[in-house]
N, C-alpha and C positions, 0 to 999 in steps of 0.2 A: 058583577060581583062587588066592585068597588064603586057602586053607584053614587055614593056621596063624596067621592074623591075626584078632584080635577087637577090636571097638571098644567101649570102656567109657565111658559117659556118667555122670559122678558128680554127683548132685543136680541134674539138669536141671530147668529151671523150666516150660518150655512144651511141651505135647504136639505142637504144630505143628513145633517144631524137631526133635523126636525123629523125626517122620515124614520130614522132609527129610533127616536123617542116615541113615535106613533107605534112602531112595532113593539116596543117595550110595554107601552100602555095596553095594547090588546092582548099581549102575552099574560098580563096580570089582571085583566078584566076591568081595566079603567077605560071608560067610554067618553071621557071629556078631555079634550086637549084645547088650550087657549094660547094664542100667541099675542104678545105685546110689542108693537112696533118692530116686526121682523125686518132685517136688513134687506133681504131680497128673497122672499118666499117664492120658489119656483116648483110647482107641482110635478113637472116632468123630472126634475132632479131628485125630488123628495120621495116620490112613489116607489122607485125600485128598492130603496132601503126599508120602506114601510112594509113591504110584501102585500099580498092581496087584501088581507083583512085590515091591515094598517092603513091601506089606501082609502078604505071606506071611512075611517076615522079622520083622515086628512081632508076628505071632501066635505066633512061637516065641521071643520075647525072654525073657532071663533077668533076674530082679530080685533084688538083694541089698540088705541093710541097711547094709553098710559096705564100703568099698573093700578093706580087707585081706582079707576073705572072698572077694570077687570076684576077687582076684589070686592066690589060694592055688594054683591049678592051672597057672599060667603060668611059663614059664622067664625071660621078660624082660617089662619094662614100660617104656613110653615115656610120660612125662608131657608133655602138650602145654601150653605156657604162653607168654604174652607178657610176663610180668613176670620180668625178668632181674636180680634183686638180686645183690649181690656174692658172696653165699654159694652161689649157683646156678652151679656150674662145669661145664666140659665140655659145653657146650650144643651140641647137634647141629642142623643144618639138615634139612629134610625129606629131601633127597637123600642126606645122609650117614646119617640113620637108616634110610632105605629100604635102603641097601646092606647094612647089618647084618642088618635083618629078613629080607631076601631072599637072604642069602648061601647059595648052594647047596653051597658047599664044606665047610660045617660041618654037624654033626648038626642035623636039623630041630628047631627050637625053637618053642615056642608063644609068640607075642608079643601083648601087649595094648597098644593105643593108648588112652591115658587122657585124657579131656577133662573139664574142670570146668564149672560152670554158667555161663550166659550173662553174668551181671552181675559175678561176682567171680573166676571162674576157680578153679583148684585151690587148696586150703589148703596151707600149707607142710608140714603133717603128711602130706598125701596125696602130695605130690611126693616126700617122703622114702621112701615105700613103693615107689616106682618105681626101677628100675635105671638109667634114662637120662632125660635131659630133651631135648625137641625144641621148637624155636621156629621160626615161619614169618616170614622177613624181609618187611617191608612198607615202604611209604613212611613217612617220619617224620611226615608230616602226617595220615596216616589209618592208624593201626596196628590198629584194632579190626576183627576178622573175625566174621562170622556163624558160629555153631557148625557148621552143615553145610558151610560153605565150608572151614573149617579141617580138618574130617574128610576132605573130598573131596581137598584138596591133598595131604595126607600119604598117603592111600590111592592117589592117582594116582601118586605117586613110587614106591610099591611095585609098582603095576600095571605100570609101565614095565619092570620087570625080568622080566616074564613073556615067554616066547617068543612071537613073532608068531602062531604056529599056535594059541596058546591065547586069542587075543583077536579082536575083531571086525576083519576085514580092511578097510583103507581103501586103495582103489586109487590110488596116488600119481600115475600117469600114465594118460593116456587110451589110448595104444596104443604100439606098438614104435617105435624110432627108425628113420628112413629110411636106406636104404643109399646108398653113394656113387653108384651107378648112378641111383637115383631122384633124387638131388640134382642130377645132371647133366641129367636130363630136365627137372627144374624150372627150372634155369638157362636151358635152351634155350627153354622156354615163356615165361619172364619176358623173355628177350631179344627174342623174336618179338613179344610184346605191346608192349614199349617201342618197338620199331621201327615198328610199325603206327600208334602214336599220335605218332610223331615225337619221342619223348623221347630216343631214340638216333638218331644219324645213320648212314646206310648206309655211309659211307665207312670208318669204323673203330669198329664197335659193340663188338667184343670188348675193346678197351682201356677203354671206359667201363663195361663190365660188371664189370671186376675189383674196384672198390670194393664193388659190390653183392654179389659172391661172398664177399668178405672179411667183410662185414657179416653175411651169412647163416651163415657158417662159425662165428661165435661163438654161434649158437643151435643147440641139439640139437632139431632138428625132429622132430616125431612124425608118424606116418602120417596121422592125421586132419587135422593142420595142412597136410601136403603136399597132401592132396586138396582142402582149402579153397583153397590158393593156386593149384593147377592149375585149379580151377573159375573162379577170378577171372580168370586169364590167358585161358582160353577165351572167357569172356564179354566181356572187353576187346577181344580179337581180333575176335570176331563183330560186336560193336557198331561198332568202327571201320570194318570192311570194309562193313558194311551202310550206314553213313552215307556212306561214300565212293561206294557204288553208287547210292544215292539222288541224291547230288549230280550224278553223271554223267548220270543219267536226266533231271534237271531241265534240264541244258544242252541 
């Protein structure tokens, strides 16, 4: 889904973090992971953090000796950094960068997201090799992010530009909205239930039902919620009448 996006880790120190980055990549549909001079890339330590699908990505990882060589085939490169010195201008947020990376109106460009090592981040010379700078806003009191967290945040912003048909569908609602006819039936059931427990008085129940109806109109009830409330009303009516019947028998 992010076929034109690659993640490049320059001089990563820990294999476990590489594994976690691989997992973040596959979660967001990024199928290209590149390593530049990894300190000690150990598949056995990386694989458990990558999970099964991430391990497949790790097995096809490309390794370069320098960042310049790794970037040679890309059209754009985005250097991810939290160090915002005065000379680092035109810094993009992840959502601003993702809009450029995923711009469907322009010719498809191959984009690289470049991340530095866990302790120092990218060198100035490495940032200069990139065409853009992206930084993730954080709380002033805790600005340090785990490498895989940073990768996931930026990839997710890119992922959000993918049409819903290309991503895992999350059902936002349980069922359809109820109709006005069903709402009327529900109001009648509530009215009957409140009458039978003497919450409403029989001389003018419709008047006191008005605020209840107004309250319910502010909520877009779904069919499953309608069925729940109807069931409660039926149970209240049954229990109240059963109790009344028992009281009459005792007399």
